[in-house]
N, C-alpha and C positions, 0 to 999 in steps of 0.2 A: 468532541472532535470536529463538529461543524464549525465551531468558532476558530479552530486551528486552520481548517481549510479556507475559511473566509479571510483569515489573517494572511495566509500565503498568497491568496489571490490579490489582496490589496497591495502587498509588498512587491508583487511582480507586475502589477498593473493589468491584470487579466480578470476575467469573470470567474466566479466560483465554479460554474459549469466547465470552464476550460481547465481548471485545476483538476476537477473530478475526471474529465476526459483523459488528461495526461496520466493520472494515477491509474485509471482503468487500462490504458494502453500499456503502461509499465507492468501491470499485473498480468495482462495477456501474454506479453513477451516473456516475463519471468516464468510463467506456468508452462511455457513451451520448452523450457530448457531441459536438457537431458543430463546436466551436471548432477552428480549424486547429492551434493549438499542442497541444491535447488529443489530437486525432486523431494527430498526429505522435508524441506521447509514448506513447500506447497501442499504436501500430503496432509498437513494438519488442518486444512480447510475442507477435507473430505471430497476432493475432486471438483469442488465448485469454486468459482472465482469469488474471492471475498469482496465486500464493498470497500471503498477507500477507508472508511472508518474502522472496519474490522482489521484491515491490514495495518493501519497506523497503530491501533491498540496492541496488536501482536508485536510489532516492531518496538514500540515503547517498552513493553514488558521484557522483551529480549535484551534491550539495552540496559534496563535497570537491573536485570539479573547479573549482568556482566560487570557492573560497577561495584 
């Protein structure tokens, strides 16, 4: 996952830290949603904010299950 984050940073001309900050901000915003589907999604992390790597792993698993 670290390699993926590094690749995204390079493609967007920003630092790895910036990519991680943006993902963390998206996690924080997503976790504050009251939409039932969002609440269900975030509940799988046990009430704790996942790391960017944890989130990416879960999202990739979700996508691969749907294909």
